[in-house]
VMD Tcl script that draws the C-alpha trace (Angstrom):
set ca {
  {-20.17 -11.36 -9.47}
  {-22.56 -10.21 -12.95}
  {-21.25 -7.34 -14.84}
  {-23.78 -4.98 -13.80}
  {-22.55 -5.63 -9.99}
  {-18.96 -5.52 -10.98}
  {-19.67 -2.10 -13.27}
  {-21.56 -0.83 -9.91}
  {-18.27 -1.13 -7.38}
  {-16.24 0.10 -10.37}
  {-18.22 3.18 -10.62}
  {-18.63 3.60 -7.04}
  {-14.53 3.45 -6.61}
  {-14.37 5.88 -9.54}
  {-17.00 8.21 -8.47}
  {-15.05 8.31 -4.63}
  {-18.22 7.23 -2.75}
  {-17.92 6.66 1.11}
  {-20.10 4.28 2.43}
  {-22.53 6.70 3.67}
  {-22.99 8.21 0.28}
  {-22.95 4.59 -1.13}
  {-25.72 3.24 0.79}
  {-27.59 6.43 0.09}
  {-27.52 5.96 -3.45}
  {-28.52 2.44 -3.80}
  {-31.37 2.91 -1.30}
  {-32.52 6.24 -3.43}
  {-33.07 3.98 -6.78}
  {-34.33 0.75 -5.10}
  {-35.11 1.00 -1.90}
  {-31.94 -1.67 -0.51}
  {-28.74 -0.74 0.81}
  {-26.86 -3.48 -0.86}
  {-26.49 -3.99 -4.45}
  {-25.62 -7.85 -3.89}
  {-29.54 -7.90 -2.64}
  {-30.95 -6.35 -6.07}
  {-32.07 -7.82 -9.34}
  {-30.34 -7.60 -12.42}
  {-33.00 -4.66 -13.79}
  {-32.38 -2.72 -9.88}
  {-28.65 -2.39 -10.54}
  {-28.77 -1.57 -14.29}
  {-30.89 1.54 -12.93}
  {-28.32 2.16 -9.95}
  {-25.96 2.22 -12.99}
  {-28.08 4.50 -14.60}
  {-28.15 6.63 -11.83}
  {-24.80 6.94 -11.50}
  {-24.21 7.96 -14.97}
  {-26.72 10.73 -14.36}
  {-24.73 11.50 -11.30}
  {-21.59 12.37 -13.70}
  {-20.05 8.78 -13.07}
  {-16.59 8.97 -15.14}
  {-16.92 7.05 -18.71}
  {-13.79 4.64 -18.29}
  {-13.23 3.72 -21.84}
  {-12.98 7.61 -22.85}
  {-10.64 8.95 -20.35}
  {-6.55 7.79 -20.15}
  {-6.51 8.07 -16.13}
  {-9.22 5.69 -15.97}
  {-9.00 1.79 -16.24}
  {-10.26 0.24 -18.80}
  {-9.97 -3.34 -21.04}
  {-10.50 -6.99 -20.58}
  {-7.84 -7.07 -17.11}
  {-8.99 -3.50 -15.82}
  {-11.45 -5.27 -12.78}
  {-8.65 -7.20 -11.37}
  {-6.20 -4.80 -11.57}
  {-8.56 -2.35 -10.09}
  {-9.25 -4.33 -7.52}
  {-5.57 -5.61 -6.48}
  {-4.87 -1.86 -6.51}
  {-7.63 -1.31 -3.64}
  {-6.63 -3.73 -1.97}
  {-3.06 -2.90 -1.81}
  {-4.36 0.73 -0.75}
  {-6.33 -1.12 2.01}
  {-3.63 -2.79 3.31}
  {-1.28 0.55 3.65}
  {1.10 -0.25 0.67}
  {0.19 2.58 -1.64}
  {-1.67 5.92 -0.94}
  {-3.07 6.62 -3.89}
  {-6.04 4.55 -4.60}
  {-7.19 6.40 -8.26}
  {-6.77 4.64 -11.41}
  {-4.27 6.67 -12.31}
  {-1.44 5.50 -10.33}
  {-2.61 2.17 -11.05}
  {-1.93 2.42 -14.51}
  {1.41 4.09 -13.59}
  {2.16 1.24 -11.65}
  {1.04 -1.44 -14.77}
  {3.23 0.69 -17.18}
  {6.14 0.26 -15.16}
  {6.04 -3.58 -15.06}
  {4.26 -3.68 -18.63}
  {5.99 -0.78 -20.57}
  {2.43 -0.26 -21.82}
  {0.78 3.31 -21.56}
  {-2.67 1.86 -20.65}
  {-4.63 -1.29 -18.78}
  {-6.80 -1.16 -22.04}
  {-3.35 -2.34 -24.02}
  {-3.43 -5.45 -21.89}
  {-4.83 -7.86 -24.67}
  {-2.21 -10.64 -23.98}
  {-2.10 -12.77 -21.17}
  {1.45 -12.48 -20.40}
  {1.37 -8.57 -20.28}
  {-1.50 -8.97 -18.10}
  {0.03 -11.65 -15.80}
  {2.95 -9.82 -15.60}
  {1.49 -6.56 -13.99}
  {-1.16 -8.75 -11.49}
  {1.72 -10.99 -10.44}
  {4.26 -8.20 -9.69}
  {1.34 -6.31 -7.92}
  {0.56 -9.66 -5.74}
  {4.36 -9.90 -4.92}
  {4.76 -6.66 -4.07}
  {1.29 -7.10 -1.74}
  {2.62 -10.04 -0.04}
  {6.50 -8.47 0.66}
  {4.86 -5.11 1.95}
  {2.54 -6.84 3.89}
  {4.41 -9.31 5.21}
  {2.10 -11.77 4.43}
  {3.20 -14.87 2.30}
  {0.09 -16.57 2.22}
  {-1.68 -13.65 0.38}
  {-2.87 -15.02 -2.99}
  {-1.80 -18.08 -2.79}
  {-4.07 -21.67 -2.65}
  {-2.82 -24.76 -1.02}
  {-4.78 -28.08 -1.27}
  {-6.11 -29.23 1.44}
  {-7.02 -26.04 3.23}
  {-10.66 -25.34 3.27}
  {-12.56 -22.71 0.75}
  {-12.34 -20.16 3.32}
  {-8.50 -20.20 3.66}
  {-8.08 -20.02 -0.10}
  {-10.15 -16.95 -0.62}
  {-8.16 -14.00 -1.59}
  {-10.76 -11.79 0.46}
  {-10.27 -13.67 3.54}
  {-6.65 -13.58 2.71}
  {-6.44 -9.93 2.87}
  {-8.51 -9.52 5.83}
  {-6.30 -12.09 7.94}
  {-3.00 -9.65 6.51}
  {-5.01 -6.57 7.47}
  {-5.82 -8.13 10.84}
  {-2.15 -8.87 11.52}
  {-0.62 -5.49 11.20}
  {-3.09 -4.01 12.90}
  {-2.43 -6.51 15.87}
  {1.29 -5.38 15.27}
  {0.94 -2.06 15.93}
  {-2.16 -2.53 18.79}
  {-5.07 -0.81 16.28}
  {-7.45 -3.62 15.82}
  {-11.05 -2.61 16.52}
  {-11.82 -5.53 18.57}
  {-10.15 -8.52 20.45}
  {-11.27 -11.25 17.87}
  {-11.89 -10.74 13.99}
  {-14.29 -13.58 13.51}
  {-16.95 -11.79 16.23}
  {-15.47 -8.11 14.46}
  {-16.83 -9.26 11.64}
  {-20.03 -10.75 12.81}
  {-21.03 -7.84 14.75}
  {-20.49 -5.65 11.69}
  {-21.96 -7.64 9.09}
  {-25.47 -8.46 11.80}
  {-24.30 -11.60 12.88}
  {-23.20 -13.33 9.54}
  {-20.56 -15.82 9.74}
  {-17.92 -15.87 6.79}
  {-19.31 -18.46 4.67}
  {-22.57 -16.11 4.13}
  {-21.11 -12.67 3.68}
  {-22.15 -11.06 -0.05}
  {-19.55 -9.47 -1.79}
  {-20.59 -5.94 -0.61}
  {-20.17 -7.35 3.02}
  {-16.77 -8.30 2.29}
  {-15.70 -4.81 0.19}
  {-17.44 -2.96 3.59}
  {-15.25 -5.14 6.15}
  {-11.98 -4.44 3.94}
  {-12.60 -0.72 3.73}
  {-13.08 -0.36 7.39}
  {-9.92 -2.41 8.20}
  {-8.32 -0.08 5.76}
  {-9.06 2.92 7.37}
  {-7.98 1.35 10.47}
  {-4.51 0.61 9.60}
  {-3.84 3.79 7.47}
  {-5.09 5.58 10.69}
  {-2.89 2.92 12.91}
  {0.45 3.17 10.31}
  {0.14 7.03 8.49}
  {3.82 6.31 7.69}
  {3.39 2.86 6.47}
  {2.29 3.67 2.89}
  {4.34 4.84 0.11}
}
mol new
graphics top color blue
foreach p $ca { graphics top sphere $p radius 0.5 }
foreach p [lrange $ca 0 end-1] q [lrange $ca 1 end] { graphics top cylinder $p $q radius 0.2 }
display resetview
């Protein structure tokens, strides 16, 4: 994923844009509803528009994640939110978790790999336990590429929890995902497709298990 594409996703989270608002913004700038389909010039134009609309400057705010490992931590924290593990999806809540694990006041201080690994692995372990998905973020030699993909593992964990409470939006995950993405297989999905699917299942899970998050 390019730096510009990562920045768009980060700013989207920071601005709290829902799917419709996000797509509308992209379309208003480039005529395209997916950042994955854009050129780098178009992505930079989207970033400029986000800044114009008031996207926070992460590097200058203590309640916004920044630094070398911020993107990884943000992605994991949103995954935890979409698994119904945490109620507060903000960077501020994630930074409080980082501080508890490392003693460091802000993710921008995570310069040493050992400090970053402590926070990242603690979050992964928590997500495995809370979602009862021991295979989450595990790589197993011999399995196909899809089954070792973190995004697919998160989707499977979400679906499994929804099955347990009879909250699935359809009978079959693969068919539902194809219907949601215009007939795509998992192998064909873009980063935006994966994000959209996890967000939708996250909303279903929070609705089905409102008491699960903590």
